[in-house]
N, C-alpha and C positions, 0 to 999 in steps of 0.2 A: 081350824080349831085353835084352842088356847095354847096348846103345846107348840104348834107350828108358829104362832105369833111370837111366843117367848123366844123360840129358837131364832126366828128371823131378827128379832130385836137384838138378841145377843150377838148374832153374826154382824149386824150393822155396827154395833158398838165396837166389836173387835176390829172391823175393817177401818173404822174412822178414828180409833184410838191414837195412832201416831200423829194424825193431823190435829186432833183435839189437844194432845200434849204440846205440840208445836205452838198452837194458839195460846195455851196457858203460859208457855215460856215467854212469848212475846208480851203478854199482858203483864207478867211480873217485871220484865225488863222495862216496859213503858212506865210502870209505877215507880220503879227505882230511878229512872232517868228524870221523871217529872219531879220527884223529890229533890234530886240534884239541881235541877233547873231552878226550882223554887228557892233553894238555899243560896244559889249564886245570885239570884235576883235580890234576895234579902241583903247579901253582902254589898251588892251594887247600890243599894238604897242608902248606904252610909256616906254622908257628904264628905267625911274626912278622906275617903278613898280618892277623891278627885283633886287633892292637893298635890303640889309638885313633888314632894318627897315620897308620895305613894304611886307614882306613875308606873313603876315596874309591877307592883302588886295589882294595880288596876288592869294592866295589860294581860297579866297572867290569868286573872279572873275572866276577862273578856274572851281570851282565847279558849279557856275551859268552857265558857258558856257556848261559844260557837261549836265546839266539839260535841257538847251535850245535846244541843238543839239538832245538829246533824244526825247524831245517833238516834235521837228520839224520832225524828222524821223517818229514818230508815226502818226503825222498829215498827212504826205505825204502818208503813207501806207493806212490810212483810206480814204484819198481822192482818191487814185488809186482804192481801192476796191469799193468805191461808184460809181466812173465813170464806172468801169467794170459792176457793177450791173445795172446801168442806160442803158448802151449800150446793155446789154443782154436783158433787159426789152423791149427796143425799137425794137430790132431784133425780139423778140417774137411777138410783136404786129403788125409787118409789114409782 
Protein backbone atom coordinates (compact mmCIF):
# COMPACT_ATOMS: atom_id res chain seq x y z
CA UNK A 1 0.00 0.00 0.00
CA UNK A 2 0.92 3.68 -0.18
CA UNK A 3 2.15 3.93 3.39
CA UNK A 4 4.59 1.05 2.90
CA UNK A 5 5.81 2.56 -0.37
CA UNK A 6 6.46 5.92 1.32
CA UNK A 7 8.25 4.18 4.19
CA UNK A 8 10.35 2.14 1.79
CA UNK A 9 11.27 5.24 -0.19
CA UNK A 10 12.18 7.10 3.01
CA UNK A 11 14.34 4.19 4.18
CA UNK A 12 16.07 4.06 0.80
CA UNK A 13 16.80 7.80 0.95
CA UNK A 14 18.12 7.42 4.49
CA UNK A 15 20.43 4.55 3.54
CA UNK A 16 21.78 6.26 0.44
CA UNK A 17 22.10 9.78 1.92
CA UNK A 18 25.80 9.52 2.90
CA UNK A 19 26.70 8.29 -0.58
CA UNK A 20 24.59 10.96 -2.28
CA UNK A 21 26.28 13.60 -0.10
CA UNK A 22 29.68 12.24 -1.11
CA UNK A 23 28.70 12.48 -4.78
CA UNK A 24 27.54 16.09 -4.33
CA UNK A 25 30.83 16.92 -2.60
CA UNK A 26 32.80 15.57 -5.56
CA UNK A 27 30.57 17.43 -8.02
CA UNK A 28 31.26 20.72 -6.22
CA UNK A 29 34.98 19.93 -6.12
CA UNK A 30 35.01 19.13 -9.85
CA UNK A 31 33.20 22.40 -10.62
CA UNK A 32 35.72 24.36 -8.57
CA UNK A 33 38.71 22.60 -10.12
CA UNK A 34 37.29 23.06 -13.61
CA UNK A 35 37.02 26.79 -12.96
CA UNK A 36 40.62 26.85 -11.69
CA UNK A 37 41.77 24.97 -14.78
CA UNK A 38 39.92 27.38 -17.06
CA UNK A 39 41.50 30.38 -15.32
CA UNK A 40 44.96 28.86 -15.67
CA UNK A 41 44.37 28.16 -19.35
CA UNK A 42 43.28 31.78 -19.77
CA UNK A 43 46.53 32.92 -18.13
CA UNK A 44 48.52 30.60 -20.38
CA UNK A 45 46.94 32.16 -23.46
CA UNK A 46 48.77 35.43 -22.72
CA UNK A 47 51.70 35.62 -25.16
CA UNK A 48 53.68 37.89 -22.81
CA UNK A 49 53.92 34.98 -20.39
CA UNK A 50 56.28 33.19 -22.79
CA UNK A 51 58.95 35.89 -22.78
CA UNK A 52 62.29 35.24 -21.07
CA UNK A 53 61.56 37.56 -18.14
CA UNK A 54 58.39 35.61 -17.28
CA UNK A 55 59.88 32.11 -17.22
CA UNK A 56 59.40 31.72 -13.45
CA UNK A 57 55.80 32.88 -13.64
CA UNK A 58 55.17 30.49 -16.54
CA UNK A 59 56.70 27.59 -14.64
CA UNK A 60 54.57 28.38 -11.58
CA UNK A 61 51.38 28.47 -13.66
CA UNK A 62 52.28 25.23 -15.47
CA UNK A 63 53.01 23.51 -12.15
CA UNK A 64 49.70 24.68 -10.75
CA UNK A 65 47.93 23.52 -13.91
CA UNK A 66 49.49 20.07 -13.49
CA UNK A 67 48.29 19.92 -9.87
CA UNK A 68 44.77 21.05 -10.80
CA UNK A 69 44.47 18.54 -13.65
CA UNK A 70 45.63 15.72 -11.36
CA UNK A 71 43.20 16.77 -8.61
CA UNK A 72 40.39 17.01 -11.17
CA UNK A 73 41.17 13.54 -12.51
CA UNK A 74 41.22 12.13 -8.97
CA UNK A 75 37.90 13.82 -8.13
CA UNK A 76 36.32 12.47 -11.33
CA UNK A 77 37.48 8.95 -10.48
CA UNK A 78 36.08 9.21 -6.95
CA UNK A 79 32.82 10.61 -8.33
CA UNK A 80 32.51 7.73 -10.80
CA UNK A 81 33.25 5.12 -8.13
CA UNK A 82 30.72 6.70 -5.77
CA UNK A 83 28.08 6.76 -8.51
CA UNK A 84 28.77 3.11 -9.32
CA UNK A 85 28.50 2.25 -5.64
CA UNK A 86 25.18 4.11 -5.36
CA UNK A 87 23.83 2.44 -8.48
CA UNK A 88 24.87 -0.98 -7.18
CA UNK A 89 23.29 -0.29 -3.81
CA UNK A 90 20.03 0.81 -5.45
CA UNK A 91 20.02 -2.28 -7.67
CA UNK A 92 20.52 -4.50 -4.61
CA UNK A 93 17.62 -2.87 -2.81
CA UNK A 94 15.20 -3.25 -5.71
